[in-house]
C-alpha positions in Angstrom: 46.6 -47.8 0.1 46.2 -47.4 3.8 43.1 -49.3 5.1 42.2 -46.4 7.4 42.3 -44.0 4.5 40.1 -46.4 2.5 37.5 -46.6 5.2 37.5 -42.8 5.6 37.0 -42.4 1.8 34.2 -44.9 1.7 32.5 -43.2 4.7 32.6 -39.9 2.9 30.8 -41.4 -0.2 27.1 -40.7 -0.4 24.5 -42.7 -2.1 23.9 -41.0 -5.5 20.5 -39.4 -6.2 18.6 -40.6 -9.1 16.8 -38.3 -11.5 13.4 -38.5 -9.9 14.9 -37.7 -6.4 16.7 -34.7 -7.8 13.7 -33.4 -9.7 11.5 -34.1 -6.7 13.7 -32.2 -4.3 14.0 -29.2 -6.6 10.2 -29.3 -7.1 9.7 -29.3 -3.3 12.4 -26.7 -2.7 10.9 -24.4 -5.4 7.5 -24.9 -3.9 8.8 -23.9 -0.5 10.7 -21.0 -2.0 7.6 -19.7 -3.8 5.6 -20.4 -0.6 8.0 -17.9 1.3 7.7 -15.5 -1.6 3.9 -15.6 -1.5 3.8 -15.0 2.2 6.1 -12.0 1.9 4.4 -10.5 -1.1 1.3 -9.8 1.0 3.4 -7.9 3.5 5.0 -5.8 0.7 1.8 -4.9 -1.1 -0.6 -4.6 1.8 -0.8 -0.8 2.0 -1.1 0.0 -1.7 -3.7 -2.8 -2.2 -5.9 -1.7 0.7 -5.5 1.9 -0.2 -7.2 1.1 -3.6 -9.7 -1.5 -2.4 -11.1 0.0 0.7 -12.9 2.9 -1.1 -14.3 0.4 -3.5 -15.7 -1.5 -0.5 -17.3 1.5 1.1 -14.6 2.5 3.6 -12.2 5.4 3.7 -8.5 4.5 3.2 -7.4 6.0 6.4 -4.3 4.6 8.2 -6.5 3.2 10.9 -8.8 1.4 8.4 -5.8 0.1 6.5 -4.3 -1.3 9.7 -7.6 -2.8 10.8 -8.4 -4.4 7.4 -4.8 -5.6 7.2 -5.1 -7.4 10.5 -8.4 -9.0 9.5 -7.0 -10.2 6.2 -3.9 -11.5 8.0 -6.2 -13.4 10.5 -8.1 -15.0 7.6 -4.8 -16.0 6.0 -3.6 -17.6 9.3 -6.9 -19.5 9.8 -6.5 -20.9 6.3 -2.8 -21.7 7.1 -4.0 -23.6 10.2 -6.7 -25.5 8.3 -4.0 -26.9 6.1 -3.9 -30.1 8.2 -6.5 -31.5 5.8 -3.7 -32.2 3.3 -2.0 -34.7 5.7 -4.6 -37.4 5.6 -5.1 -36.9 1.9 -1.3 -37.4 1.3 -1.4 -40.6 3.5 -4.3 -41.9 1.4 -3.5 -40.8 -2.2 0.3 -40.2 -2.2 2.8 -37.5 -1.5 3.5 -36.1 -5.0 -0.1 -35.7 -6.1 -1.2 -33.9 -2.9 2.0 -31.8 -2.8 1.2 -30.7 -6.3 -2.3 -29.9 -5.1 -1.0 -27.6 -2.3 1.2 -25.7 -4.7 -1.6 -25.4 -7.3 -4.0 -24.1 -4.7 -1.8 -21.3 -3.3 -0.6 -20.4 -6.8 -4.0 -20.1 -8.4 -5.6 -18.1 -5.5 -2.6 -15.8 -5.1 -2.9 -15.0 -8.8 -6.6 -14.5 -8.4 -5.9 -11.9 -5.7 -4.7 -9.7 -8.6 -8.3 -9.5 -9.9 -9.8 -8.4 -6.5 -12.5 -5.7 -6.8 -12.9 -5.2 -3.0 -11.4 -6.3 0.3 -13.9 -9.1 0.6 -12.7 -10.8 -2.5 -9.1 -10.3 -1.5 -9.9 -11.8 1.9 -11.4 -15.0 0.3 -8.5 -15.4 -2.0 -5.9 -15.0 0.8 -7.8 -17.5 3.0 -7.8 -20.2 0.3 -4.2 -19.4 -0.6 -3.3 -19.9 3.1 -4.8 -23.4 3.1 -2.5 -24.3 0.2 0.6 -22.6 1.6 0.2 -24.3 5.0 0.3 -27.8 3.5 3.4 -27.3 1.4 5.9 -27.5 4.3 4.5 -30.7 5.8 4.2 -32.5 2.4 7.5 -31.3 1.0 9.3 -32.3 4.2 7.6 -35.7 4.2 8.4 -36.4 0.5 12.1 -35.5 0.8 12.5 -37.6 4.0 10.9 -40.6 2.4 12.4 -40.4 -1.1 16.0 -39.5 -0.4 18.5 -42.2 0.7 19.0 -42.6 4.4 22.5 -41.2 4.4 21.4 -38.0 2.7 17.9 -37.2 3.9 19.1 -35.3 7.0 21.0 -32.7 5.0 18.1 -32.7 2.6 15.9 -31.4 5.4 18.3 -28.5 5.9 18.5 -27.7 2.2 14.8 -27.8 1.9 14.2 -25.3 4.7 16.4 -22.7 3.1 13.9 -22.3 0.3 11.4 -20.4 2.5 13.9 -17.7 3.3 15.2 -17.6 -0.3 11.5 -16.7 -1.1 11.9 -13.6 1.0 14.7 -12.4 -1.3 12.7 -13.3 -4.4 9.7 -11.3 -3.2 11.9 -8.3 -2.4 13.6 -8.5 -5.8 10.2 -8.7 -7.5 8.9 -5.8 -5.5 11.9 -3.7 -6.4 11.4 -4.4 -10.2 7.9 -5.6 -11.0 6.1 -4.0 -8.0 7.6 -0.5 -8.4 6.7 -0.3 -12.1 3.5 -2.3 -12.4 1.9 -2.2 -9.0 0.4 -4.6 -6.4 -1.8 -6.5 -8.9 1.3 -7.5 -10.9 3.0 -8.7 -7.7 0.1 -11.1 -7.0 0.2 -12.3 -10.6 3.8 -13.4 -10.1 2.5 -15.7 -7.3 0.7 -17.8 -10.0 4.0 -18.9 -11.4 4.2 -22.0 -9.1 1.5 -23.7 -11.2 4.4 -24.7 -13.5 6.1 -26.3 -10.5 2.9 -28.2 -9.7 2.7 -29.6 -13.2 6.4 -30.6 -13.0 5.8 -32.4 -9.7 2.9 -34.3 -11.2 4.5 -35.3 -14.5 8.2 -35.8 -13.6 8.3 -37.0 -10.0 7.7 -40.6 -8.9 5.9 -41.4 -5.7 8.2 -42.4 -2.8 8.8 -46.2 -2.5 8.2 -46.0 1.3 4.6 -44.7 0.7 4.0 -47.2 -2.0 5.0 -50.1 0.3 2.9 -48.7 3.1 -0.1 -48.3 0.7 0.3 -51.9 -0.4 0.1 -52.9 3.3 -2.3 -51.7 5.9 -2.8 -47.9 5.6 -5.0 -46.6 8.4 -8.4 -45.4 7.5 -8.3 -42.7 10.2 -4.7 -41.6 10.6 -5.6 -38.5 12.7 -7.3 -40.8 15.3 -4.1 -43.0 15.3 -1.6 -40.2 15.9 -3.8 -39.0 18.9 -4.2 -42.6 20.1 -2.1 -44.4 22.8 0.8 -45.3 20.5 1.6 -41.8 19.3 -0.3 -39.4 21.7 2.7 -38.3 23.7 5.1 -37.6 20.9 2.3 -35.9 18.9 1.5 -33.4 21.7 5.2 -32.8 22.5 5.9 -32.1 18.9 2.9 -29.7 18.8 4.2 -27.8 21.8 7.8 -27.5 20.4 6.5 -26.3 17.0 4.2 -23.8 18.6 7.2 -22.3 20.5 9.2 -22.1 17.3 6.4 -20.5 15.4 5.8 -17.9 18.2 9.4 -16.9 18.0 9.4 -16.7 14.2 6.4 -14.5 14.0 7.5 -12.2 16.8 10.9 -11.7 15.2 9.7 -11.5 11.6 6.6 -9.4 12.1 8.2 -6.7 14.3 11.8 -6.7 13.0 11.2 -4.2 10.2 9.2 -1.8 12.4 11.9 -2.0 15.1 14.7 -1.2 12.6 12.7 1.7 11.1 12.1 3.2 14.6 15.8 2.8 15.5 17.0 4.3 12.2 14.6 7.2 12.5 15.8 7.8 16.1 19.3 7.8 14.7 18.4 10.7 12.4 17.8 8.9 9.1 15.2 10.1 6.7 12.1 7.9 6.2 13.3 6.5 2.9 16.7 5.7 4.3 15.1 4.0 7.3 12.9 1.8 5.1 16.0 0.8 3.0 17.9 0.0 6.2 14.9 -2.2 7.3 15.1 -4.0 4.0 18.8 -4.6 4.4 18.3 -5.9 7.9 15.6 -8.3 6.7 18.1 -9.6 4.1 20.7 -10.1 6.8 18.2 -11.9 8.9 17.3 -14.2 6.0 20.9 -15.0 5.2 21.6 -15.8 8.8 18.6 -18.1 8.9 19.8 -20.0 5.8 23.2 -20.5 7.5 21.4 -21.8 10.6 19.4 -24.3 8.5 22.5 -25.6 6.8 24.5 -25.9 10.1 21.8 -27.8 11.9 21.7 -31.3 10.3 25.4 -32.0 10.9 25.1 -30.8 14.5 21.9 -33.0 15.0 23.8 -36.0 13.7 26.7 -35.4 16.0 25.1 -34.6 19.3 21.4 -35.6 18.8 18.1 -34.0 18.0 17.2 -33.0 21.5 20.5 -31.3 22.4 20.6 -29.5 19.1 17.1 -28.1 19.6 18.0 -27.1 23.1 21.0 -25.1 21.7 18.9 -23.4 19.1 16.1 -22.6 21.6 18.6 -21.1 24.0 20.1 -19.0 21.2 16.6 -17.8 20.3 15.8 -16.8 23.9 19.1 -14.9 24.4 19.0 -13.2 21.0 15.3 -12.1 21.3 16.0 -10.7 24.7 19.2 -9.1 23.6 17.7 -7.5 20.5 14.3 -6.3 21.7 14.9 -6.1 25.4 18.3 -4.5 25.4 19.6 -3.1 22.1 16.2 -1.6 21.1 16.4 0.8 24.1 20.0 1.9 23.7 20.5 5.6 22.7 22.4 4.4 19.6 20.9 1.0 19.4 20.6 0.5 15.6 24.0 -1.3 15.0 23.7 -3.5 18.2 20.1 -4.4 17.2 21.1 -5.5 13.7 24.0 -7.5 15.1 21.6 -9.3 17.4 19.3 -9.9 14.4 22.0 -12.0 12.7 22.2 -14.2 15.8 18.4 -14.4 16.0 18.3 -15.3 12.4 20.9 -18.1 12.7 19.1 -19.8 15.6 15.8 -19.2 13.8 17.0 -22.1 11.6 15.6 -24.4 14.3 12.8 -25.1 11.8 15.1 -27.3 9.8 15.2 -29.7 12.7 11.5 -30.3 12.5 11.8 -31.2 8.8 14.4 -33.7 9.8 13.0 -34.9 13.2 9.2 -35.2 12.7 9.4 -37.8 9.9 11.6 -39.9 12.1 9.0 -40.1 14.9 6.1 -41.5 12.8 5.5 -44.5 10.5 5.0 -43.9 6.8 1.3 -44.6 6.9 0.6 -41.7 9.3 3.6 -39.5 8.7 2.1 -36.8 6.5 -1.0 -36.5 8.8 1.3 -36.1 11.9 3.5 -33.5 10.2 0.5 -31.5 9.0 -1.4 -31.7 12.3 1.6 -30.6 14.4 2.4 -27.6 12.2 -1.2 -26.5 11.9 -1.7 -26.7 15.7 1.3 -24.5 16.2 0.0 -22.0 13.7 -3.4 -21.6 15.4 -1.8 -21.1 18.9 0.9 -18.9 17.4 -1.8 -16.7 15.7 -3.5 -16.2 19.0 -0.2 -15.2 20.7 0.6 -12.9 17.8 -2.7 -11.0 18.3 -2.0 -10.8 22.1 1.4 -9.4 21.3 -0.1 -6.8 19.1 -2.5 -5.8 21.9 0.4 -5.6 24.3 2.4 -3.3 21.9 -0.7 -1.1 21.6 -1.2 -1.0 25.4 2.4 -0.4 26.4 3.2 2.0 23.5 6.4 0.1 22.7 7.2 -3.0 20.8 10.5 -3.8 22.5 9.4 -5.3 25.9 6.4 -7.3 24.5 8.5 -9.0 21.8 11.3 -9.6 24.3 8.9 -11.4 26.6 8.4 -14.1 23.9 11.9 -15.3 24.9 10.1 -16.9 27.9 8.4 -19.4 25.4 11.8 -20.8 24.5 12.8 -21.2 28.1 9.6 -23.2 28.6 10.6 -25.2 25.5 13.8 -26.3 27.2 11.7 -28.1 29.9 9.6 -29.8 27.2 12.4 -31.1 25.0 13.3 -34.0 27.4 9.8 -35.5 26.8 10.5 -35.9 23.1 12.0 -39.1 21.6 15.7 -39.1 20.6 16.0 -40.5 17.1 19.7 -40.0 16.4 21.1 -42.9 14.5 17.7 -44.4 13.7 16.5 -45.1 10.2 13.2 -43.6 9.0 10.5 -46.0 10.3 8.5 -47.8 7.7 
């Protein structure tokens, strides 16, 4: 056989995954999927839940009160999401699988408990604690897959893992169409308790990553947070925080206001309210499909041209598509079709999150990796939450959502100037 052909065949071969690696990935992916499902469940059941609970709490269920209470509960959820950095040091100290199972168990139990709420205060507490669990799942799932998969497969593993969150959107929509319609909002929250099974599976069937075990046998830092903010890691920590913050701002701007924008455009086109809502659901599905495609396309591109150039391409795509959708198509006389077309582009480049699942683990040693991942993602959520509320105020003040959301494209332009300060890790193995 031709020697060139032999070499090409060998190059295409991948290190086979053992049973623990396969089960561990699907456990992490399922947790990430159910994480996305849980986040979207709240958006789907917000109005019926508050309509029932506000009168029980001493408030009239007016549209204004529902909107205000919804904003407060969302703020509590985001604060809990941001506080999820506490899981990072725990994972560096006690192991990835145990703490990953703990995050899944936390958000599952307290999502299920939300079904028992008697008033808005109880619902707020349950959503806050569920947010703490949900926020930790991404960092720990990404860390586990990066450390447990073979070096020649972990990059695609990051892309596969990221698709789970958007698959969760579909799952939530399907449950709402079946369970929610027939059994109400409490039944929807109860479905969020299902991930407890995944947590038990992770604990019983998945082995701890060898990299963490070796690091634990060595000199694990007593204060990993102090170390990632110290001289050795300070620059890459803050650069990663800035880039993740920009990505989160874009995600929330597009995801939060996309359904409202589609409904407005569909109504303007003469559709009935019910048809407009259905159109918004279809547009959300298209956005999710495009994002999954973007997640899968990213790892091979990052391997070919590097992490920094890949993120620059995705950030440029986000800036152009946000401006095109919300700044241009939204204001066209017949803008529904152009807007939805831009949504597909926006969704594809929204797959930039897959890069962080691939890139962040490459920037930090095993003994501080989970802490760094959790800290950077939590920092971005806190800042992103603040920007999201400023955006809401701007929409209220300007009486339009197009221009304020379009202005978030500026964040991605700023990101293009920050990317050069990040380390390029193409071709490097995961640091021990």
